[in-house]
C-alpha positions as CSV (number, residue, x, y, z in Angstrom):
1,X,113.2,161.9,67.5
2,X,112.1,165.3,68.7
3,X,111.1,165.6,72.3
4,X,109.0,168.6,73.4
5,X,109.1,169.1,77.1
6,X,106.7,171.3,78.9
7,X,107.7,172.3,82.4
8,X,105.1,173.6,84.8
9,X,105.5,175.5,88.0
10,X,102.4,175.8,90.3
11,X,100.2,174.5,87.5
12,X,101.4,177.2,85.0
13,X,103.6,176.5,82.0
14,X,107.0,178.0,82.8
15,X,109.3,176.5,80.1
16,X,109.3,174.8,76.7
17,X,112.2,172.7,75.5
18,X,112.2,171.3,72.0
19,X,115.2,168.9,71.5
20,X,116.3,166.8,68.5
21,X,115.5,166.2,64.9
22,X,112.6,164.0,64.1
23,X,114.4,161.8,61.6
24,X,111.2,161.3,59.6
25,X,112.8,162.4,56.3
26,X,116.0,163.8,54.8
27,X,117.1,167.2,56.0
28,X,115.2,169.9,54.1
29,X,112.4,167.6,53.2
30,X,111.3,166.4,56.7
31,X,107.6,167.3,56.9
32,X,107.3,166.2,60.5
33,X,110.3,168.3,61.6
34,X,108.8,171.2,59.7
35,X,105.5,170.8,61.4
36,X,107.1,170.7,64.9
37,X,109.2,173.7,64.1
38,X,106.3,175.7,62.8
39,X,104.2,175.0,65.8
40,X,106.9,175.8,68.3
41,X,108.3,178.8,66.5
42,X,104.8,180.3,66.0
43,X,104.2,179.9,69.8
44,X,107.5,181.7,70.5
45,X,106.5,184.5,68.2
46,X,103.1,184.7,69.9
47,X,104.7,184.9,73.4
48,X,106.9,187.8,72.3
49,X,104.5,189.6,70.0
50,X,100.9,188.8,71.2
51,X,101.4,188.3,74.9
52,X,104.1,190.9,75.1
53,X,106.4,188.8,77.3
54,X,110.1,189.3,77.2
55,X,111.4,185.9,77.9
56,X,114.6,184.0,77.7
57,X,115.1,182.2,74.4
58,X,117.8,179.9,73.2
59,X,118.2,178.1,69.9
60,X,120.7,175.8,68.2
61,X,119.4,174.9,64.7
62,X,122.2,172.3,64.1
63,X,121.1,170.3,67.2
64,X,117.4,171.0,66.7
65,X,117.2,172.7,70.1
66,X,115.0,175.5,71.3
67,X,114.3,176.6,74.9
68,X,111.8,179.2,75.9
69,X,111.7,180.2,79.6
70,X,109.0,182.5,80.8
71,X,109.9,185.1,83.5
72,X,108.5,184.6,87.0
73,X,107.0,188.1,87.1
74,X,104.3,188.8,84.5
75,X,101.0,190.7,84.5
76,X,97.8,188.7,84.8
77,X,97.1,189.4,81.1
78,X,100.5,188.2,80.1
79,X,100.0,185.0,82.2
80,X,96.6,184.4,80.6
81,X,97.8,185.0,77.0
82,X,101.0,182.9,77.5
83,X,98.9,180.0,78.8
84,X,96.5,180.1,75.9
85,X,99.4,180.2,73.4
86,X,101.4,177.4,75.1
87,X,98.3,175.2,75.6
88,X,97.7,175.6,71.9
89,X,101.3,174.5,71.2
90,X,100.6,171.5,73.4
91,X,97.5,170.6,71.4
92,X,99.5,170.8,68.1
93,X,102.4,168.7,69.4
94,X,100.0,166.1,70.9
95,X,98.3,165.8,67.6
96,X,101.6,165.3,65.8
97,X,102.6,162.7,68.4
98,X,99.4,160.8,67.7
99,X,100.2,160.5,64.1
100,X,104.0,160.2,64.3
101,X,104.8,158.7,67.7
102,X,108.0,157.2,66.5
103,X,109.3,160.7,65.7
104,X,107.6,163.2,68.1
105,X,107.3,162.9,71.9
106,X,105.5,165.3,74.3
107,X,106.5,165.3,78.0
108,X,104.7,167.4,80.6
109,X,106.6,167.7,83.9
């Protein structure tokens, strides 16, 4: 199962952790894993390229692990853009969870 954890500080998304392989299909043909990866990696690209936020980023493809940590200090525009991007990520993951709850979990803490 893949668990996507969204950590909030003061009501604002501060960190995204994506952990584990979905196990829906065989490696290389797992459409649910591909969907989760596409949503999360597109959000990461958006944080860097669209919002212009230089954040901490860790990835371990073998373990199916990705961690994105936003910096404490950002401009108001960066905060706004990051929230829009990450709330969109949450919508996509929530939708996947609805259809594939045995394979995808979304936690907001």
